[in-house]
Jmol script that loads the backbone (N, CA, C; Angstrom):
load data "model"
ATOM      1  N   MET A   1      57.608  24.632   7.557  1.00  0.00           N
ATOM      2  CA  MET A   1      57.213  25.363   9.092  1.00  0.00           C
ATOM      3  C   MET A   1      57.260  27.344   8.185  1.00  0.00           C
ATOM      4  N   ALA A   2      56.815  27.507   9.106  1.00  0.00           N
ATOM      5  CA  ALA A   2      56.827  29.404   8.667  1.00  0.00           C
ATOM      6  C   ALA A   2      56.213  29.788  10.312  1.00  0.00           C
ATOM      7  N   ARG A   3      56.949  30.326  10.495  1.00  0.00           N
ATOM      8  CA  ARG A   3      56.310  31.497  11.554  1.00  0.00           C
ATOM      9  C   ARG A   3      55.726  32.678  10.674  1.00  0.00           C
ATOM     10  N   ILE A   4      54.468  32.895  11.708  1.00  0.00           N
ATOM     11  CA  ILE A   4      53.429  33.881  11.058  1.00  0.00           C
ATOM     12  C   ILE A   4      52.981  34.729  12.019  1.00  0.00           C
ATOM     13  N   VAL A   5      53.311  35.987  12.068  1.00  0.00           N
ATOM     14  CA  VAL A   5      52.924  37.186  13.217  1.00  0.00           C
ATOM     15  C   VAL A   5      51.457  37.670  12.963  1.00  0.00           C
ATOM     16  N   ILE A   6      50.620  37.441  13.582  1.00  0.00           N
ATOM     17  CA  ILE A   6      49.370  37.768  13.339  1.00  0.00           C
ATOM     18  C   ILE A   6      48.950  39.395  13.639  1.00  0.00           C
ATOM     19  N   CYS A   7      48.457  40.359  13.012  1.00  0.00           N
ATOM     20  CA  CYS A   7      47.517  41.707  12.980  1.00  0.00           C
ATOM     21  C   CYS A   7      46.025  41.473  12.831  1.00  0.00           C
ATOM     22  N   GLU A   8      45.982  40.939  13.874  1.00  0.00           N
ATOM     23  CA  GLU A   8      44.332  41.119  13.812  1.00  0.00           C
ATOM     24  C   GLU A   8      43.621  42.209  14.882  1.00  0.00           C
ATOM     25  N   SER A   9      42.802  42.246  14.842  1.00  0.00           N
ATOM     26  CA  SER A   9      41.714  43.148  15.872  1.00  0.00           C
ATOM     27  C   SER A   9      40.228  42.329  17.007  1.00  0.00           C
ATOM     28  N   SER A  10      39.766  41.665  15.608  1.00  0.00           N
ATOM     29  CA  SER A  10      38.644  40.666  16.162  1.00  0.00           C
ATOM     30  C   SER A  10      39.825  39.328  16.805  1.00  0.00           C
ATOM     31  N   PRO A  11      38.749  38.909  18.193  1.00  0.00           N
ATOM     32  CA  PRO A  11      39.334  38.461  19.079  1.00  0.00           C
ATOM     33  C   PRO A  11      39.405  36.927  18.350  1.00  0.00           C
ATOM     34  N   GLU A  12      37.990  36.663  17.645  1.00  0.00           N
ATOM     35  CA  GLU A  12      37.183  35.715  16.898  1.00  0.00           C
ATOM     36  C   GLU A  12      38.274  35.623  15.827  1.00  0.00           C
ATOM     37  N   LEU A  13      38.596  36.115  14.943  1.00  0.00           N
ATOM     38  CA  LEU A  13      39.490  36.339  13.358  1.00  0.00           C
ATOM     39  C   LEU A  13      41.186  35.999  14.616  1.00  0.00           C
ATOM     40  N   GLN A  14      41.798  35.910  15.110  1.00  0.00           N
ATOM     41  CA  GLN A  14      42.326  35.496  15.595  1.00  0.00           C
ATOM     42  C   GLN A  14      42.697  34.441  16.022  1.00  0.00           C
ATOM     43  N   HIS A  15      41.433  33.985  17.012  1.00  0.00           N
ATOM     44  CA  HIS A  15      41.659  32.715  16.939  1.00  0.00           C
ATOM     45  C   HIS A  15      41.078  31.263  15.996  1.00  0.00           C
ATOM     46  N   LEU A  16      40.804  32.266  15.094  1.00  0.00           N
ATOM     47  CA  LEU A  16      40.395  30.875  13.549  1.00  0.00           C
ATOM     48  C   LEU A  16      41.910  31.221  13.094  1.00  0.00           C
ATOM     49  N   PHE A  17      42.727  32.226  12.850  1.00  0.00           N
ATOM     50  CA  PHE A  17      43.718  32.069  12.062  1.00  0.00           C
ATOM     51  C   PHE A  17      44.900  31.215  12.622  1.00  0.00           C
ATOM     52  N   MET A  18      44.972  31.580  14.255  1.00  0.00           N
ATOM     53  CA  MET A  18      45.799  30.684  15.162  1.00  0.00           C
ATOM     54  C   MET A  18      45.393  29.236  14.286  1.00  0.00           C
ATOM     55  N   ARG A  19      44.081  29.015  14.954  1.00  0.00           N
ATOM     56  CA  ARG A  19      43.705  27.185  14.663  1.00  0.00           C
ATOM     57  C   ARG A  19      44.347  27.255  12.804  1.00  0.00           C
ATOM     58  N   THR A  20      43.468  28.083  12.341  1.00  0.00           N
ATOM     59  CA  THR A  20      43.320  27.044  10.729  1.00  0.00           C
ATOM     60  C   THR A  20      45.318  27.536  10.871  1.00  0.00           C
ATOM     61  N   LEU A  21      46.546  28.671  10.929  1.00  0.00           N
ATOM     62  CA  LEU A  21      47.937  28.525  10.203  1.00  0.00           C
ATOM     63  C   LEU A  21      48.214  27.151  10.433  1.00  0.00           C
ATOM     64  N   THR A  22      47.835  27.155  12.279  1.00  0.00           N
ATOM     65  CA  THR A  22      48.076  26.127  12.762  1.00  0.00           C
ATOM     66  C   THR A  22      48.250  24.084  11.763  1.00  0.00           C
ATOM     67  N   ARG A  23      46.799  24.619  11.918  1.00  0.00           N
ATOM     68  CA  ARG A  23      46.603  23.204  10.399  1.00  0.00           C
ATOM     69  C   ARG A  23      47.280  23.124   9.353  1.00  0.00           C
ATOM     70  N   LEU A  24      47.994  23.933   9.140  1.00  0.00           N
ATOM     71  CA  LEU A  24      48.156  24.643   7.670  1.00  0.00           C
ATOM     72  C   LEU A  24      49.827  23.388   8.663  1.00  0.00           C
ATOM     73  N   GLY A  25      50.061  23.543  10.044  1.00  0.00           N
ATOM     74  CA  GLY A  25      51.590  23.904   9.747  1.00  0.00           C
ATOM     75  C   GLY A  25      52.927  24.397   9.646  1.00  0.00           C
ATOM     76  N   HIS A  26      52.062  25.817  10.523  1.00  0.00           N
ATOM     77  CA  HIS A  26      52.174  26.657  10.776  1.00  0.00           C
ATOM     78  C   HIS A  26      52.772  27.034  12.309  1.00  0.00           C
ATOM     79  N   GLU A  27      53.036  28.390  13.016  1.00  0.00           N
ATOM     80  CA  GLU A  27      53.605  29.028  13.576  1.00  0.00           C
ATOM     81  C   GLU A  27      53.161  29.339  13.504  1.00  0.00           C
ATOM     82  N   PRO A  28      51.826  30.194  14.131  1.00  0.00           N
ATOM     83  CA  PRO A  28      51.121  31.125  14.125  1.00  0.00           C
ATOM     84  C   PRO A  28      51.410  32.353  16.198  1.00  0.00           C
ATOM     85  N   THR A  29      51.770  33.283  15.800  1.00  0.00           N
ATOM     86  CA  THR A  29      51.940  33.927  16.732  1.00  0.00           C
ATOM     87  C   THR A  29      51.037  35.012  17.170  1.00  0.00           C
ATOM     88  N   ILE A  30      50.206  35.613  17.592  1.00  0.00           N
ATOM     89  CA  ILE A  30      49.488  37.505  17.963  1.00  0.00           C
ATOM     90  C   ILE A  30      50.379  38.602  18.669  1.00  0.00           C
ATOM     91  N   VAL A  31      50.574  39.630  17.772  1.00  0.00           N
ATOM     92  CA  VAL A  31      51.429  40.572  18.292  1.00  0.00           C
ATOM     93  C   VAL A  31      50.613  41.600  18.786  1.00  0.00           C
ATOM     94  N   HIS A  32      50.497  42.132  19.393  1.00  0.00           N
ATOM     95  CA  HIS A  32      49.593  43.677  19.524  1.00  0.00           C
ATOM     96  C   HIS A  32      50.801  44.737  20.147  1.00  0.00           C
ATOM     97  N   GLY A  33      50.544  45.861  19.505  1.00  0.00           N
ATOM     98  CA  GLY A  33      51.497  46.864  19.960  1.00  0.00           C
ATOM     99  C   GLY A  33      52.354  46.576  19.074  1.00  0.00           C
ATOM    100  N   ARG A  34      53.459  48.107  18.433  1.00  0.00           N
ATOM    101  CA  ARG A  34      54.387  48.690  18.106  1.00  0.00           C
ATOM    102  C   ARG A  34      55.588  47.927  18.280  1.00  0.00           C
ATOM    103  N   ALA A  35      55.295  47.365  19.260  1.00  0.00           N
ATOM    104  CA  ALA A  35      56.967  47.521  20.216  1.00  0.00           C
ATOM    105  C   ALA A  35      57.515  45.811  20.187  1.00  0.00           C
ATOM    106  N   ALA A  36      56.204  44.637  19.765  1.00  0.00           N
ATOM    107  CA  ALA A  36      57.015  43.480  19.229  1.00  0.00           C
ATOM    108  C   ALA A  36      58.125  43.184  18.715  1.00  0.00           C
ATOM    109  N   ASP A  37      58.712  42.000  18.687  1.00  0.00           N
ATOM    110  CA  ASP A  37      60.231  42.093  18.470  1.00  0.00           C
ATOM    111  C   ASP A  37      58.771  40.901  17.210  1.00  0.00           C
ATOM    112  N   THR A  38      60.128  41.411  15.931  1.00  0.00           N
ATOM    113  CA  THR A  38      59.599  40.556  14.275  1.00  0.00           C
ATOM    114  C   THR A  38      60.666  40.102  14.535  1.00  0.00           C
ATOM    115  N   ALA A  39      62.113  40.327  14.329  1.00  0.00           N
ATOM    116  CA  ALA A  39      62.445  40.104  13.626  1.00  0.00           C
ATOM    117  C   ALA A  39      62.871  38.305  13.447  1.00  0.00           C
ATOM    118  N   TRP A  40      62.113  37.576  14.419  1.00  0.00           N
ATOM    119  CA  TRP A  40      62.037  35.548  14.576  1.00  0.00           C
ATOM    120  C   TRP A  40      61.216  35.254  13.320  1.00  0.00           C
ATOM    121  N   ALA A  41      59.588  36.355  13.231  1.00  0.00           N
ATOM    122  CA  ALA A  41      59.294  35.184  11.807  1.00  0.00           C
ATOM    123  C   ALA A  41      59.841  35.500  10.599  1.00  0.00           C
ATOM    124  N   ASP A  42      58.377  34.966   9.854  1.00  0.00           N
ATOM    125  CA  ASP A  42      58.934  34.499   7.920  1.00  0.00           C
ATOM    126  C   ASP A  42      58.149  35.604   7.075  1.00  0.00           C
ATOM    127  N   ALA A  43      56.726  35.975   8.077  1.00  0.00           N
ATOM    128  CA  ALA A  43      55.621  36.568   7.679  1.00  0.00           C
ATOM    129  C   ALA A  43      54.781  37.027   8.638  1.00  0.00           C
ATOM    130  N   ILE A  44      54.386  38.409   7.987  1.00  0.00           N
ATOM    131  CA  ILE A  44      52.687  39.248   8.743  1.00  0.00           C
ATOM    132  C   ILE A  44      52.262  38.935   7.708  1.00  0.00           C
ATOM    133  N   LEU A  45      50.493  39.162   9.197  1.00  0.00           N
ATOM    134  CA  LEU A  45      49.656  38.192   8.318  1.00  0.00           C
ATOM    135  C   LEU A  45      48.901  39.535   8.854  1.00  0.00           C
ATOM    136  N   VAL A  46      48.206  40.527   7.665  1.00  0.00           N
ATOM    137  CA  VAL A  46      47.641  41.915   9.384  1.00  0.00           C
ATOM    138  C   VAL A  46      46.037  41.844   8.026  1.00  0.00           C
ATOM    139  N   ASP A  47      44.951  42.980   8.405  1.00  0.00           N
ATOM    140  CA  ASP A  47      44.062  43.289   8.600  1.00  0.00           C
ATOM    141  C   ASP A  47      44.130  44.764   8.511  1.00  0.00           C
ATOM    142  N   VAL A  48      44.265  45.526   7.470  1.00  0.00           N
ATOM    143  CA  VAL A  48      44.307  47.343   7.520  1.00  0.00           C
ATOM    144  C   VAL A  48      42.822  47.820   7.464  1.00  0.00           C
ATOM    145  N   ASP A  49      42.223  46.563   8.073  1.00  0.00           N
ATOM    146  CA  ASP A  49      40.920  47.563   8.290  1.00  0.00           C
ATOM    147  C   ASP A  49      40.693  48.211   9.967  1.00  0.00           C
ATOM    148  N   SER A  50      41.461  47.889  10.363  1.00  0.00           N
ATOM    149  CA  SER A  50      41.739  48.745  12.147  1.00  0.00           C
ATOM    150  C   SER A  50      42.821  49.605  12.118  1.00  0.00           C
ATOM    151  N   ASP A  51      42.448  50.678  12.823  1.00  0.00           N
ATOM    152  CA  ASP A  51      43.577  51.916  12.112  1.00  0.00           C
ATOM    153  C   ASP A  51      44.732  51.588  12.662  1.00  0.00           C
ATOM    154  N   ALA A  52      44.530  50.527  14.307  1.00  0.00           N
ATOM    155  CA  ALA A  52      45.588  50.478  15.192  1.00  0.00           C
ATOM    156  C   ALA A  52      46.115  49.933  14.459  1.00  0.00           C
ATOM    157  N   VAL A  53      45.148  47.870  14.575  1.00  0.00           N
ATOM    158  CA  VAL A  53      46.606  47.539  13.680  1.00  0.00           C
ATOM    159  C   VAL A  53      46.930  47.976  12.659  1.00  0.00           C
ATOM    160  N   ALA A  54      46.243  48.753  12.159  1.00  0.00           N
ATOM    161  CA  ALA A  54      47.216  48.768  10.540  1.00  0.00           C
ATOM    162  C   ALA A  54      48.315  49.344  11.168  1.00  0.00           C
ATOM    163  N   ALA A  55      47.881  50.735  12.125  1.00  0.00           N
ATOM    164  CA  ALA A  55      49.524  51.881  12.233  1.00  0.00           C
ATOM    165  C   ALA A  55      50.580  50.630  13.236  1.00  0.00           C
ATOM    166  N   ASP A  56      49.923  50.137  13.808  1.00  0.00           N
ATOM    167  CA  ASP A  56      51.192  48.585  14.535  1.00  0.00           C
ATOM    168  C   ASP A  56      51.929  47.716  14.009  1.00  0.00           C
ATOM    169  N   ALA A  57      50.908  46.949  12.428  1.00  0.00           N
ATOM    170  CA  ALA A  57      51.002  46.343  11.809  1.00  0.00           C
ATOM    171  C   ALA A  57      52.476  47.526  10.763  1.00  0.00           C
ATOM    172  N   ALA A  58      52.180  48.204  10.437  1.00  0.00           N
ATOM    173  CA  ALA A  58      53.095  49.453   9.476  1.00  0.00           C
ATOM    174  C   ALA A  58      54.366  49.115  10.162  1.00  0.00           C
ATOM    175  N   ALA A  59      54.521  49.768  11.834  1.00  0.00           N
ATOM    176  CA  ALA A  59      55.850  49.770  12.401  1.00  0.00           C
ATOM    177  C   ALA A  59      56.481  49.070  12.102  1.00  0.00           C
ATOM    178  N   LEU A  60      56.132  47.860  12.890  1.00  0.00           N
ATOM    179  CA  LEU A  60      56.531  46.308  12.547  1.00  0.00           C
ATOM    180  C   LEU A  60      57.289  46.140  11.424  1.00  0.00           C
ATOM    181  N   GLN A  61      56.217  46.410  10.060  1.00  0.00           N
ATOM    182  CA  GLN A  61      57.361  46.205   9.048  1.00  0.00           C
ATOM    183  C   GLN A  61      58.237  47.345   8.789  1.00  0.00           C
ATOM    184  N   ALA A  62      58.550  48.473   9.518  1.00  0.00           N
ATOM    185  CA  ALA A  62      59.376  49.691   9.202  1.00  0.00           C
ATOM    186  C   ALA A  62      60.414  48.919  10.239  1.00  0.00           C
ATOM    187  N   ARG A  63      60.205  48.167  11.003  1.00  0.00           N
ATOM    188  CA  ARG A  63      61.244  48.004  11.638  1.00  0.00           C
ATOM    189  C   ARG A  63      61.956  46.679  10.435  1.00  0.00           C
ATOM    190  N   THR A  64      60.924  45.176  10.038  1.00  0.00           N
ATOM    191  CA  THR A  64      61.605  44.348   9.522  1.00  0.00           C
ATOM    192  C   THR A  64      61.091  44.757   7.982  1.00  0.00           C
ATOM    193  N   PRO A  65      61.431  45.341   7.133  1.00  0.00           N
ATOM    194  CA  PRO A  65      60.720  45.357   6.199  1.00  0.00           C
ATOM    195  C   PRO A  65      60.911  44.562   4.660  1.00  0.00           C
ATOM    196  N   GLU A  66      62.309  43.360   5.414  1.00  0.00           N
ATOM    197  CA  GLU A  66      62.558  42.586   4.193  1.00  0.00           C
ATOM    198  C   GLU A  66      61.410  41.145   4.399  1.00  0.00           C
ATOM    199  N   LEU A  67      60.469  41.250   5.862  1.00  0.00           N
ATOM    200  CA  LEU A  67      59.318  40.487   5.764  1.00  0.00           C
ATOM    201  C   LEU A  67      58.338  40.887   4.834  1.00  0.00           C
ATOM    202  N   PRO A  68      57.676  39.549   4.177  1.00  0.00           N
ATOM    203  CA  PRO A  68      56.685  39.960   3.286  1.00  0.00           C
ATOM    204  C   PRO A  68      55.163  39.649   4.316  1.00  0.00           C
ATOM    205  N   VAL A  69      54.217  41.153   3.407  1.00  0.00           N
ATOM    206  CA  VAL A  69      53.105  40.830   4.052  1.00  0.00           C
ATOM    207  C   VAL A  69      51.871  40.298   3.630  1.00  0.00           C
ATOM    208  N   ILE A  70      50.375  40.270   4.281  1.00  0.00           N
ATOM    209  CA  ILE A  70      49.422  39.215   3.613  1.00  0.00           C
ATOM    210  C   ILE A  70      48.800  39.917   3.835  1.00  0.00           C
ATOM    211  N   VAL A  71      48.175  40.724   3.788  1.00  0.00           N
ATOM    212  CA  VAL A  71      46.606  41.667   3.472  1.00  0.00           C
ATOM    213  C   VAL A  71      45.545  41.027   3.973  1.00  0.00           C
ATOM    214  N   CYS A  72      44.508  41.215   4.429  1.00  0.00           N
ATOM    215  CA  CYS A  72      43.677  40.513   4.857  1.00  0.00           C
ATOM    216  C   CYS A  72      42.559  41.732   5.131  1.00  0.00           C
ATOM    217  N   SER A  73      41.600  41.496   3.989  1.00  0.00           N
ATOM    218  CA  SER A  73      40.631  42.648   4.624  1.00  0.00           C
ATOM    219  C   SER A  73      39.583  42.255   3.588  1.00  0.00           C
ATOM    220  N   ILE A  74      38.160  42.974   4.777  1.00  0.00           N
ATOM    221  CA  ILE A  74      37.095  43.000   3.378  1.00  0.00           C
ATOM    222  C   ILE A  74      37.028  43.828   2.649  1.00  0.00           C
ATOM    223  N   TYR A  75      37.848  45.097   2.733  1.00  0.00           N
ATOM    224  CA  TYR A  75      37.739  45.367   1.561  1.00  0.00           C
ATOM    225  C   TYR A  75      38.232  45.109  -0.311  1.00  0.00           C
ATOM    226  N   PRO A  76      38.618  45.388  -0.983  1.00  0.00           N
ATOM    227  CA  PRO A  76      39.023  45.502  -2.364  1.00  0.00           C
ATOM    228  C   PRO A  76      40.932  46.036  -2.391  1.00  0.00           C
ATOM    229  N   ARG A  77      41.231  45.104  -2.544  1.00  0.00           N
ATOM    230  CA  ARG A  77      43.240  46.695  -2.667  1.00  0.00           C
ATOM    231  C   ARG A  77      42.851  48.068  -2.691  1.00  0.00           C
ATOM    232  N   ASP A  78      43.344  48.333  -2.081  1.00  0.00           N
ATOM    233  CA  ASP A  78      43.327  50.002  -2.642  1.00  0.00           C
ATOM    234  C   ASP A  78      43.984  50.990  -1.801  1.00  0.00           C
ATOM    235  N   ALA A  79      44.796  51.937  -1.044  1.00  0.00           N
ATOM    236  CA  ALA A  79      45.810  53.127  -1.328  1.00  0.00           C
ATOM    237  C   ALA A  79      45.941  52.175   0.210  1.00  0.00           C
ATOM    238  N   ARG A  80      45.290  52.270   1.623  1.00  0.00           N
ATOM    239  CA  ARG A  80      45.793  51.700   2.838  1.00  0.00           C
ATOM    240  C   ARG A  80      46.564  50.119   2.654  1.00  0.00           C
ATOM    241  N   SER A  81      46.034  49.067   1.887  1.00  0.00           N
ATOM    242  CA  SER A  81      46.543  47.634   1.420  1.00  0.00           C
ATOM    243  C   SER A  81      47.517  47.906   0.722  1.00  0.00           C
ATOM    244  N   ASP A  82      47.854  49.300  -0.388  1.00  0.00           N
ATOM    245  CA  ASP A  82      49.479  49.093  -1.054  1.00  0.00           C
ATOM    246  C   ASP A  82      50.028  49.778  -0.348  1.00  0.00           C
ATOM    247  N   ALA A  83      49.917  50.429   0.563  1.00  0.00           N
ATOM    248  CA  ALA A  83      51.222  50.895   1.187  1.00  0.00           C
ATOM    249  C   ALA A  83      52.194  50.171   1.857  1.00  0.00           C
ATOM    250  N   PHE A  84      51.182  49.053   2.375  1.00  0.00           N
ATOM    251  CA  PHE A  84      52.076  47.640   2.704  1.00  0.00           C
ATOM    252  C   PHE A  84      53.238  46.858   2.509  1.00  0.00           C
ATOM    253  N   GLN A  85      53.067  47.364   0.434  1.00  0.00           N
ATOM    254  CA  GLN A  85      53.578  46.848  -0.369  1.00  0.00           C
ATOM    255  C   GLN A  85      53.552  45.166  -0.491  1.00  0.00           C
ATOM    256  N   PRO A  86      52.118  44.681  -0.621  1.00  0.00           N
ATOM    257  CA  PRO A  86      51.668  42.978  -0.071  1.00  0.00           C
ATOM    258  C   PRO A  86      51.703  42.769  -1.326  1.00  0.00           C
ATOM    259  N   VAL A  87      52.236  40.831  -0.712  1.00  0.00           N
ATOM    260  CA  VAL A  87      52.455  40.117  -1.932  1.00  0.00           C
ATOM    261  C   VAL A  87      51.476  39.345  -1.834  1.00  0.00           C
ATOM    262  N   ALA A  88      49.959  39.836  -1.121  1.00  0.00           N
ATOM    263  CA  ALA A  88      49.444  39.204  -1.343  1.00  0.00           C
ATOM    264  C   ALA A  88      47.881  40.000  -0.623  1.00  0.00           C
ATOM    265  N   HIS A  89      47.290  39.790  -1.473  1.00  0.00           N
ATOM    266  CA  HIS A  89      45.680  40.706  -0.694  1.00  0.00           C
ATOM    267  C   HIS A  89      44.053  39.801  -0.664  1.00  0.00           C
ATOM    268  N   LEU A  90      43.987  39.418   0.775  1.00  0.00           N
ATOM    269  CA  LEU A  90      42.831  38.494   0.533  1.00  0.00           C
ATOM    270  C   LEU A  90      41.785  39.016   0.892  1.00  0.00           C
ATOM    271  N   LEU A  91      40.883  39.361   0.006  1.00  0.00           N
ATOM    272  CA  LEU A  91      39.225  38.820   0.896  1.00  0.00           C
ATOM    273  C   LEU A  91      38.703  38.236   1.566  1.00  0.00           C
ATOM    274  N   LYS A  92      38.717  39.019   2.608  1.00  0.00           N
ATOM    275  CA  LYS A  92      37.136  38.373   3.483  1.00  0.00           C
ATOM    276  C   LYS A  92      35.999  38.202   3.053  1.00  0.00           C
ATOM    277  N   PRO A  93      35.394  36.420   3.083  1.00  0.00           N
ATOM    278  CA  PRO A  93      35.611  35.360   3.428  1.00  0.00           C
ATOM    279  C   PRO A  93      37.327  34.561   2.291  1.00  0.00           C
ATOM    280  N   PHE A  94      37.585  34.461   2.708  1.00  0.00           N
ATOM    281  CA  PHE A  94      38.355  33.552   2.188  1.00  0.00           C
ATOM    282  C   PHE A  94      38.553  31.987   2.810  1.00  0.00           C
ATOM    283  N   THR A  95      39.013  31.021   1.625  1.00  0.00           N
ATOM    284  CA  THR A  95      39.019  30.295   1.707  1.00  0.00           C
ATOM    285  C   THR A  95      40.683  29.264   2.767  1.00  0.00           C
ATOM    286  N   ARG A  96      40.869  28.389   3.680  1.00  0.00           N
ATOM    287  CA  ARG A  96      42.151  27.753   3.897  1.00  0.00           C
ATOM    288  C   ARG A  96      43.297  27.350   2.692  1.00  0.00           C
ATOM    289  N   ALA A  97      42.909  27.352   1.477  1.00  0.00           N
ATOM    290  CA  ALA A  97      43.524  26.916   0.211  1.00  0.00           C
ATOM    291  C   ALA A  97      43.875  28.333   0.145  1.00  0.00           C
ATOM    292  N   ASP A  98      43.276  29.301  -0.362  1.00  0.00           N
ATOM    293  CA  ASP A  98      43.778  30.771  -0.436  1.00  0.00           C
ATOM    294  C   ASP A  98      44.683  31.292   0.793  1.00  0.00           C
ATOM    295  N   LEU A  99      44.577  31.037   2.023  1.00  0.00           N
ATOM    296  CA  LEU A  99      45.731  31.031   2.889  1.00  0.00           C
ATOM    297  C   LEU A  99      46.934  30.456   2.961  1.00  0.00           C
ATOM    298  N   ASP A 100      46.775  29.360   2.293  1.00  0.00           N
ATOM    299  CA  ASP A 100      48.025  28.620   1.807  1.00  0.00           C
ATOM    300  C   ASP A 100      48.891  28.478   0.918  1.00  0.00           C
ATOM    301  N   ARG A 101      48.262  29.292   0.267  1.00  0.00           N
ATOM    302  CA  ARG A 101      48.450  29.405  -1.635  1.00  0.00           C
ATOM    303  C   ARG A 101      49.125  31.381  -1.069  1.00  0.00           C
ATOM    304  N   ALA A 102      48.831  31.814  -0.344  1.00  0.00           N
ATOM    305  CA  ALA A 102      49.444  33.119  -0.319  1.00  0.00           C
ATOM    306  C   ALA A 102      49.965  33.356   0.383  1.00  0.00           C
ATOM    307  N   ILE A 103      50.696  32.105   1.132  1.00  0.00           N
ATOM    308  CA  ILE A 103      51.528  31.926   2.172  1.00  0.00           C
ATOM    309  C   ILE A 103      52.536  31.446   1.412  1.00  0.00           C
ATOM    310  N   ARG A 104      52.678  30.681   0.713  1.00  0.00           N
ATOM    311  CA  ARG A 104      53.761  29.460  -0.296  1.00  0.00           C
ATOM    312  C   ARG A 104      54.377  30.919  -0.797  1.00  0.00           C
ATOM    313  N   GLY A 105      52.931  31.918  -1.400  1.00  0.00           N
ATOM    314  CA  GLY A 105      53.963  32.932  -2.564  1.00  0.00           C
ATOM    315  C   GLY A 105      54.617  33.527  -1.589  1.00  0.00           C
ATOM    316  N   ALA A 106      54.481  34.346  -0.065  1.00  0.00           N
ATOM    317  CA  ALA A 106      54.969  34.651   0.911  1.00  0.00           C
ATOM    318  C   ALA A 106      56.010  34.858   1.125  1.00  0.00           C
ATOM    319  N   LEU A 107      56.296  33.386   1.325  1.00  0.00           N
ATOM    320  CA  LEU A 107      57.812  32.325   1.221  1.00  0.00           C
ATOM    321  C   LEU A 107      58.398  32.685   0.378  1.00  0.00           C
ATOM    322  N   ALA A 108      57.856  32.198  -1.004  1.00  0.00           N
ATOM    323  CA  ALA A 108      59.289  31.824  -1.645  1.00  0.00           C
ATOM    324  C   ALA A 108      59.547  33.695  -2.482  1.00  0.00           C
ATOM    325  N   THR A 109      58.627  34.527  -2.057  1.00  0.00           N
ATOM    326  CA  THR A 109      59.174  35.976  -2.454  1.00  0.00           C
ATOM    327  C   THR A 109      60.145  36.536  -1.347  1.00  0.00           C
ATOM    328  N   GLN A 110      60.052  35.739  -0.131  1.00  0.00           N
ATOM    329  CA  GLN A 110      60.918  35.799   0.702  1.00  0.00           C
ATOM    330  C   GLN A 110      62.592  34.899   0.578  1.00  0.00           C
ATOM    331  N   LEU A 111      62.242  33.942  -0.308  1.00  0.00           N
ATOM    332  CA  LEU A 111      63.486  33.187  -0.197  1.00  0.00           C
ATOM    333  C   LEU A 111      63.887  33.618  -1.684  1.00  0.00           C
ATOM    334  N   GLY A 112      63.357  34.325  -2.197  1.00  0.00           N
ATOM    335  CA  GLY A 112      63.939  34.747  -4.016  1.00  0.00           C
ATOM    336  C   GLY A 112      63.762  34.444  -5.112  1.00  0.00           C
ATOM    337  N   THR A 113      62.502  33.011  -5.090  1.00  0.00           N
ATOM    338  CA  THR A 113      62.405  32.639  -6.098  1.00  0.00           C
ATOM    339  C   THR A 113      60.781  32.868  -6.331  1.00  0.00           C
ATOM    340  N   ILE A 114      60.925  32.383  -7.457  1.00  0.00           N
ATOM    341  CA  ILE A 114      59.374  32.904  -8.320  1.00  0.00           C
ATOM    342  C   ILE A 114      58.271  32.060  -7.994  1.00  0.00           C
ATOM    343  N   ALA A 115      57.355  32.623  -8.087  1.00  0.00           N
ATOM    344  CA  ALA A 115      56.154  31.283  -7.764  1.00  0.00           C
ATOM    345  C   ALA A 115      55.386  31.441  -8.464  1.00  0.00           C
ATOM    346  N   THR A 116      54.878  30.028  -9.666  1.00  0.00           N
ATOM    347  CA  THR A 116      54.248  29.358 -11.108  1.00  0.00           C
ATOM    348  C   THR A 116      53.382  30.565 -10.484  1.00  0.00           C
ATOM    349  N   CYS A 117      53.011  31.621 -11.641  1.00  0.00           N
ATOM    350  CA  CYS A 117      51.149  31.972 -11.660  1.00  0.00           C
ATOM    351  C   CYS A 117      50.488  30.863 -13.271  1.00  0.00           C
ATOM    352  N   PRO A 118      49.578  30.987 -11.839  1.00  0.00           N
ATOM    353  CA  PRO A 118      48.356  29.777 -12.784  1.00  0.00           C
ATOM    354  C   PRO A 118      48.601  30.225 -14.217  1.00  0.00           C
ATOM    355  N   THR A 119      48.128  28.848 -15.052  1.00  0.00           N
ATOM    356  CA  THR A 119      47.517  29.493 -16.325  1.00  0.00           C
ATOM    357  C   THR A 119      45.966  29.604 -16.438  1.00  0.00           C
ATOM    358  N   ALA A 120      45.565  29.663 -17.887  1.00  0.00           N
ATOM    359  CA  ALA A 120      44.594  30.132 -17.600  1.00  0.00           C
ATOM    360  C   ALA A 120      43.745  28.854 -18.217  1.00  0.00           C
ATOM    361  N   SER A 121      44.295  27.986 -18.425  1.00  0.00           N
ATOM    362  CA  SER A 121      43.326  26.760 -19.284  1.00  0.00           C
ATOM    363  C   SER A 121      44.233  25.721 -16.941  1.00  0.00           C
ATOM    364  N   ALA A 122      44.803  25.634 -16.897  1.00  0.00           N
ATOM    365  CA  ALA A 122      44.479  25.562 -15.729  1.00  0.00           C
ATOM    366  C   ALA A 122      43.711  25.824 -14.271  1.00  0.00           C
ATOM    367  N   SER A 123      43.278  27.545 -14.438  1.00  0.00           N
ATOM    368  CA  SER A 123      42.089  27.453 -13.452  1.00  0.00           C
ATOM    369  C   SER A 123      40.760  27.664 -14.347  1.00  0.00           C
ATOM    370  N   THR A 124      40.848  26.775 -15.109  1.00  0.00           N
ATOM    371  CA  THR A 124      39.444  26.623 -16.177  1.00  0.00           C
ATOM    372  C   THR A 124      39.329  25.732 -15.658  1.00  0.00           C
ATOM    373  N   ALA A 125      39.967  24.509 -15.309  1.00  0.00           N
ATOM    374  CA  ALA A 125      39.966  22.756 -15.338  1.00  0.00           C
ATOM    375  C   ALA A 125      40.079  23.197 -13.617  1.00  0.00           C
ATOM    376  N   THR A 126      40.282  23.971 -13.256  1.00  0.00           N
ATOM    377  CA  THR A 126      39.492  23.812 -11.819  1.00  0.00           C
ATOM    378  C   THR A 126      38.549  24.423 -11.244  1.00  0.00           C
ATOM    379  N   SER A 127      37.884  25.265 -12.075  1.00  0.00           N
ATOM    380  CA  SER A 127      36.633  26.100 -11.812  1.00  0.00           C
ATOM    381  C   SER A 127      35.434  25.161 -12.667  1.00  0.00           C
ATOM    382  N   ALA A 128      35.548  24.063 -13.086  1.00  0.00           N
ATOM    383  CA  ALA A 128      35.012  23.146 -13.835  1.00  0.00           C
ATOM    384  C   ALA A 128      34.294  21.723 -13.022  1.00  0.00           C
TER     385      ALA A 128
END
end "model"
wireframe off; spacefill off
backbone 0.3
color backbone group
């Protein structure tokens, strides 16, 4: 179980993230503002599409730079998302399995382990 900070502007998506992360066995918390304490967290999930949320998340990351960041966006990876040095970039809409893989990768990065990349044959087998 991981403690995940959610930085998302949409109340509907906040609710969806809360439910999905809880179902995946994690402890999600929605964070509002730059002054929030994230010392207890294991990872940050951030929507960079909102300037205010991205600024708040950047301030949180500056205080706890060791926390892995998972970026969620409707846009492909760009300079705004790369500024967070994310361990994963999820392009909306994404599946629960995508989110689960991203969190596992983030936690593996935080623990200093190396996540195994899927081989070409494994990805072909799953898509067939």
